[in-house]
C-alpha positions in Angstrom: -36.2 -1.5 85.7 -33.8 -1.7 83.1 -35.4 -4.6 81.4 -38.6 -2.7 81.2 -36.9 0.3 79.4 -35.3 -2.0 77.1 -38.6 -3.7 76.3 -40.4 -0.4 75.9 -37.5 0.9 73.7 -37.7 -2.3 71.5 -41.4 -1.9 71.1 -41.0 1.8 70.0 -38.3 0.9 67.6 -40.7 -1.7 66.1 -43.5 0.7 65.9 -41.4 3.4 64.3 -40.1 0.6 61.7 -43.7 -0.2 60.7 -44.8 3.4 60.5 -41.8 4.1 58.4 -42.4 1.1 56.1 -46.0 2.1 55.6 -44.7 5.8 55.0 -42.3 4.6 52.2 -44.9 2.3 50.8 -47.3 5.1 50.6 -44.6 7.2 48.8 -43.8 4.4 46.5 -47.4 4.2 45.4 -47.8 8.0 45.2 -44.6 8.1 43.0 -46.0 5.4 40.8 -49.2 7.5 40.3 -46.9 10.5 39.7 -45.5 8.5 36.6 -49.0 8.7 35.1 -49.3 12.5 35.8 -46.0 12.7 34.1 -47.1 11.0 30.7 -49.9 13.4 30.6 -48.0 16.8 31.2 -45.4 15.6 28.7 -47.8 14.8 26.0 -48.1 17.4 23.1 -51.5 18.4 24.1 -50.0 19.8 27.2 -46.7 20.8 26.4 -47.5 22.9 23.3 -49.1 25.5 25.6 -46.9 25.1 28.7 -43.9 26.6 27.0 -40.9 28.5 28.5 -40.9 31.2 26.0 -43.9 33.2 24.5 -44.7 31.4 21.4 -46.9 28.3 21.6 -46.2 25.1 19.7 -48.6 23.2 17.5 -49.2 19.8 16.1 -48.1 16.6 17.6 -44.5 17.4 16.7 -44.5 20.7 18.7 -43.5 22.9 15.7 -43.4 26.7 16.5 -46.9 28.2 16.0 -47.2 29.9 12.8 -48.0 33.6 12.3 -45.7 34.8 14.9 -48.4 34.2 17.6 -47.4 35.2 21.2 -48.6 34.5 24.7 -49.5 38.2 25.8 -49.5 39.3 29.3 -52.9 37.4 30.0 -51.9 34.5 28.0 -54.8 35.2 25.5 -52.4 36.5 22.7 -51.1 39.8 21.7 -53.3 42.9 21.3 -54.6 42.9 17.6 -54.2 39.1 17.4 -55.9 37.2 20.4 -56.0 33.6 20.3 -59.9 33.6 19.9 -59.2 35.1 16.3 -58.6 31.7 15.1 -59.6 29.4 17.9 -63.2 29.1 18.6 -65.1 27.8 21.5 -65.1 24.2 20.0 -63.2 22.0 17.5 -64.4 22.5 13.9 -67.0 19.8 12.9 -65.5 16.6 11.2 -64.8 17.0 7.5 -63.0 20.3 7.9 -59.3 20.3 7.1 -57.9 18.2 10.0 -55.1 20.9 10.6 -57.9 23.8 11.0 -57.4 25.4 14.3 -58.8 23.5 17.2 -61.1 25.2 19.6 -62.1 24.9 23.5 -63.7 27.4 25.8 -61.1 30.1 26.9 -58.3 29.1 24.5 -55.2 30.4 25.8 -51.9 29.8 27.4 -51.0 30.3 31.0 -50.4 34.0 31.8 -47.0 35.4 31.7 -46.9 35.8 35.4 -47.1 32.1 35.8 -46.3 30.4 32.7 -46.4 26.9 34.3 -43.6 25.8 31.6 -42.5 22.4 31.9 -41.1 21.4 28.6 -37.7 19.8 29.1 -38.1 19.6 32.9 -36.8 16.6 34.6 -39.5 14.8 36.6 -38.3 16.1 40.0 -38.5 19.7 38.7 -41.8 19.4 37.0 -43.4 17.7 40.3 -42.2 20.7 42.4 -43.4 23.3 39.9 -46.9 21.5 39.8 -47.0 22.0 43.6 -45.5 25.5 43.7 -48.4 28.0 44.1 -46.3 30.8 43.0 -46.1 29.1 39.5 -49.2 27.3 39.3 -51.8 30.0 39.4 -52.1 29.8 43.2 -53.7 26.6 43.3 -53.6 24.1 46.4 -54.0 20.3 45.7 -57.8 20.7 45.8 -58.0 23.5 43.2 -55.3 21.4 41.0 -57.6 18.4 41.1 -60.5 20.6 40.1 -58.4 22.3 37.2 -57.4 18.7 35.8 -60.9 17.2 36.4 -63.2 20.0 35.0 -61.4 22.8 33.1 -62.8 22.5 29.6 -59.5 23.5 28.0 -57.7 20.8 29.8 -60.4 18.4 28.7 -59.9 19.4 25.2 -56.5 17.2 25.1 -58.7 14.2 25.3 -60.7 15.2 22.3 -58.3 17.3 20.3 -60.0 16.9 16.8 -58.3 16.8 13.6 -55.6 14.2 13.2 -54.1 15.2 16.6 -53.3 12.4 19.1 -55.3 12.7 22.3 -53.5 12.6 25.7 -52.1 9.1 26.0 -53.7 8.2 29.3 -57.7 7.9 29.7 -58.9 11.0 31.6 -60.6 9.0 34.4 -57.3 7.2 35.2 -55.3 10.3 35.0 -57.5 12.2 37.5 -57.6 9.0 39.6 -53.8 9.0 39.6 -53.5 12.8 40.1 -55.8 12.5 43.3 -53.6 9.5 44.7 -50.4 11.5 44.1 -51.9 14.6 45.6 -53.6 12.7 48.5 -50.1 11.5 49.6 -48.9 15.1 49.8 -47.5 15.1 46.2 -44.2 13.5 46.8 -41.6 14.1 44.1 -39.1 11.7 42.5 -35.4 12.0 43.3 -33.5 14.3 40.9 -30.9 12.7 38.6 
């Protein structure tokens, strides 16, 4: 009888080890996918609007926006100077000044209530913030995937016009990696 318990215990330990190994392998793959997500979120196309303060940044260098532009409560600028004053629904045609204001539908910053500010955040904190529904616009993983896949303002980052550098990862690869990370439950890297 004792031998039977020992054998059963050994089998359970082996199964637990196999399960844990697979779980850690899944986390490793998801964390590798998150490295791609991180590259996108830390590009100027994303960081210029995902700011901790209330004044957006501009250009690839992330200079403070001219003309004292501010977020406003809804993220669409101050009363009397909304973003749409200068930013149209599309980029200006080629041949315009390459520093002319770019455009995309619903040009704005995240609203003041959930700024989604990630400039300067270490990867573990950025990861946690992306998943935190109280700071990401109340989006679950499905809504986040839809947002990064279809939102026209997000998509603008891959076609920013002028002499702006696009997001450094092709959009299809970014979405694929975002889904892989989300499908694994969105594990976050360890803090430093």
